[in-house]
C-alpha positions as CSV (number, residue, x, y, z in Angstrom):
1,M,85.5,211.2,138.7
2,V,88.4,208.8,138.6
3,G,88.0,205.6,136.6
4,M,88.4,202.2,138.2
5,V,91.8,200.8,138.2
6,R,92.0,197.1,137.6
7,L,94.5,195.3,139.8
8,P,96.9,192.9,138.0
9,L,95.9,189.2,138.2
10,T,97.6,187.0,140.7
11,V,99.5,183.9,139.5
12,G,96.7,181.8,141.0
13,E,94.0,183.7,139.1
14,I,96.0,183.2,135.8
15,E,96.4,179.5,136.5
16,R,92.7,179.1,137.4
17,G,91.8,180.9,134.1
18,Q,94.0,178.5,132.1
19,R,92.4,175.5,133.8
20,L,88.9,176.9,133.1
21,G,89.8,177.5,129.5
22,A,91.1,174.0,129.1
23,L,88.0,172.4,130.7
24,L,85.7,174.4,128.5
25,R,87.6,173.5,125.4
26,L,87.5,169.8,126.4
27,A,83.8,170.0,127.1
28,R,83.1,171.8,123.8
29,G,84.6,168.9,121.9
30,E,83.8,169.0,118.2
31,R,81.3,171.8,118.6
32,S,82.4,175.1,117.1
33,I,83.2,178.1,119.3
34,L,80.5,180.0,117.3
35,A,77.7,177.5,118.0
36,V,78.5,177.3,121.8
37,A,78.9,181.0,122.2
38,L,75.6,181.8,120.4
39,E,73.7,179.2,122.5
40,A,75.2,180.6,125.7
41,D,74.6,184.2,124.6
42,V,78.3,185.0,124.8
43,S,80.3,186.6,122.0
44,P,82.5,184.1,120.1
45,E,85.5,186.3,120.8
46,T,84.8,186.2,124.6
47,L,84.6,182.4,124.5
48,R,87.8,182.2,122.5
49,K,89.6,184.5,125.0
50,I,88.4,182.4,128.0
51,E,89.4,179.2,126.3
52,T,92.9,180.6,125.6
53,G,93.3,182.0,129.1
54,R,93.3,185.6,127.9
55,V,90.3,186.3,130.1
56,A,91.3,184.6,133.3
57,T,88.4,185.9,135.5
58,P,85.2,185.8,133.4
59,S,82.0,186.9,135.1
60,F,79.9,184.4,136.9
61,P,76.9,184.8,134.6
62,T,79.2,184.0,131.6
63,I,80.7,180.9,133.3
64,A,77.2,179.7,134.3
65,A,75.8,180.1,130.8
66,L,78.7,178.3,129.2
67,A,78.5,175.5,131.8
68,Q,74.8,175.1,131.2
69,V,75.3,174.9,127.4
70,L,78.1,172.4,127.8
71,G,76.3,170.3,130.3
72,L,78.8,171.0,133.1
73,S,77.9,171.2,136.8
74,L,79.1,174.5,138.3
75,D,80.2,172.7,141.4
76,E,82.3,170.1,139.5
77,L,83.7,172.9,137.2
78,W,84.7,175.0,140.2
79,A,86.3,171.9,141.9
80,Q,88.4,171.2,138.9
81,V,89.4,174.8,138.2
82,A,90.2,175.6,141.9
83,E,92.6,172.7,142.3
84,P,96.1,172.7,140.8
85,S,96.3,170.4,137.8
86,D,98.7,168.1,139.7
87,A,96.3,167.5,142.5
88,V,94.9,164.0,142.8
89,S,91.2,163.8,142.4
90,T,89.3,161.8,145.0
91,A,86.1,161.7,143.1
């Protein structure tokens, strides 16, 4: 049996991962990575990697758990992550 080959990330995926990480860091504020990770049932190392953009495409359940702990709407989170940072918000 052949193992799965993971395709390289696109530039867009990398940029979205960086925006996601920045938004999660901002939402976390003064709370520690450890406290947020434990509450979301995510490893602190995973949260650190997401926040630094090293995990550009985290799983949906991981994003959903972090959003819930941080009080973020998934719709709003996706809207901000999906748009390039230089886009003008109409909200």
